[in-house]
C-alpha positions as CSV (number, residue, x, y, z in Angstrom):
1,M,0.1,0.1,0.0
2,I,1.4,3.4,-0.9
3,T,0.7,6.3,1.1
4,L,1.1,9.9,-0.2
5,A,2.1,12.7,2.3
6,A,0.7,16.1,1.9
7,T,3.5,18.4,0.7
8,T,3.5,21.8,2.2
9,G,5.8,24.8,2.2
10,M,8.4,25.7,-0.4
11,T,9.9,22.6,-1.7
12,S,13.1,22.5,-4.0
13,G,10.9,21.4,-6.8
14,R,8.6,24.5,-6.5
15,L,11.1,27.2,-6.1
16,G,12.3,27.2,-9.8
17,P,8.7,27.3,-11.4
18,T,7.3,29.7,-8.7
19,L,10.1,32.2,-9.6
20,T,9.5,31.6,-13.3
21,A,5.8,32.3,-12.8
22,L,6.9,35.7,-10.9
23,V,8.9,36.6,-14.1
24,G,5.9,35.8,-16.2
25,L,3.8,38.0,-14.0
26,A,6.5,40.9,-14.4
27,A,6.4,40.5,-18.0
28,V,2.6,40.7,-18.1
29,A,2.8,44.0,-15.9
30,L,5.5,45.4,-18.5
31,A,3.3,44.3,-21.6
32,L,0.3,46.2,-20.2
33,R,2.5,49.3,-19.5
34,A,3.8,48.9,-23.0
35,L,0.3,48.6,-24.4
36,R,-0.7,51.8,-22.7
37,S,2.2,53.8,-23.7
38,A,3.3,52.3,-26.9
39,S,6.9,52.1,-25.8
40,R,8.8,49.8,-28.1
41,R,11.6,49.1,-25.6
42,T,9.1,48.0,-23.0
43,A,7.3,45.9,-25.5
44,L,10.4,44.1,-26.5
45,A,11.4,43.5,-23.0
46,A,7.9,42.1,-22.1
47,R,7.9,39.9,-25.0
48,T,11.5,38.6,-24.2
49,L,10.6,38.0,-20.5
50,G,7.4,36.3,-21.6
51,A,9.1,33.9,-24.1
52,L,11.7,33.0,-21.3
53,S,8.9,32.3,-18.9
54,L,7.1,30.4,-21.3
55,T,10.2,28.4,-22.3
56,A,11.4,27.7,-18.8
57,G,7.6,27.0,-17.5
58,T,7.5,24.3,-20.3
59,I,10.8,22.7,-19.1
60,F,9.7,22.4,-15.6
61,A,6.4,21.2,-16.7
62,V,8.0,18.4,-18.8
63,T,10.5,17.3,-16.0
64,A,8.1,17.5,-13.0
65,A,7.3,14.0,-11.7
66,G,3.7,13.8,-10.4
67,G,0.7,16.0,-10.4
68,P,-0.5,19.0,-8.4
69,G,0.2,18.8,-4.8
70,T,3.2,16.6,-5.1
71,G,5.8,19.4,-4.5
72,N,7.3,19.1,-7.9
73,G,6.1,22.7,-9.0
74,I,3.6,21.7,-11.8
75,V,1.2,24.3,-10.9
76,G,3.9,26.9,-10.9
77,A,5.1,25.7,-14.4
78,W,1.4,25.9,-15.8
79,A,1.2,29.4,-14.4
80,A,4.7,30.4,-15.8
81,M,3.6,29.0,-19.2
82,G,0.2,30.9,-19.2
83,L,1.7,34.2,-18.0
84,G,4.6,34.0,-20.3
85,L,2.3,33.3,-23.3
86,A,0.0,36.2,-22.4
87,A,2.9,38.5,-22.1
88,A,4.5,37.5,-25.4
89,I,1.2,38.0,-27.2
90,L,0.5,41.4,-25.6
91,G,4.1,42.5,-26.3
92,G,3.7,41.5,-29.9
93,R,0.3,43.2,-30.1
94,T,2.0,46.3,-29.1
95,L,4.9,46.2,-31.4
96,N,2.5,45.4,-34.3
97,R,0.3,48.3,-33.4
98,R,3.3,50.7,-33.3
99,S,4.5,49.5,-36.8
100,R,0.9,50.0,-38.3
101,A,0.8,53.6,-36.8
102,G,4.2,54.2,-38.4
103,G,6.1,55.0,-35.2
């Protein structure tokens, strides 16, 4: 009989995905700021950080053994992937809008 213990707290498996999700959150904040101000530099930074978060989140999700609640960081990896994708899309939208406006 296998007994699973509830994993609580910040485990080593959760640290990387959590930090990656925070990078994704920062990227979304930058993308929203770039969308509001139409800043090319901020949009590029948001898109780059978003792509980084998406890539790292995917790597963490693929290498995580077990599902949610096992302490391997799969939920943080999913959050990083979603936030990274959102930031990359918003950053790209800002760049596209700037190029159409001729700026």
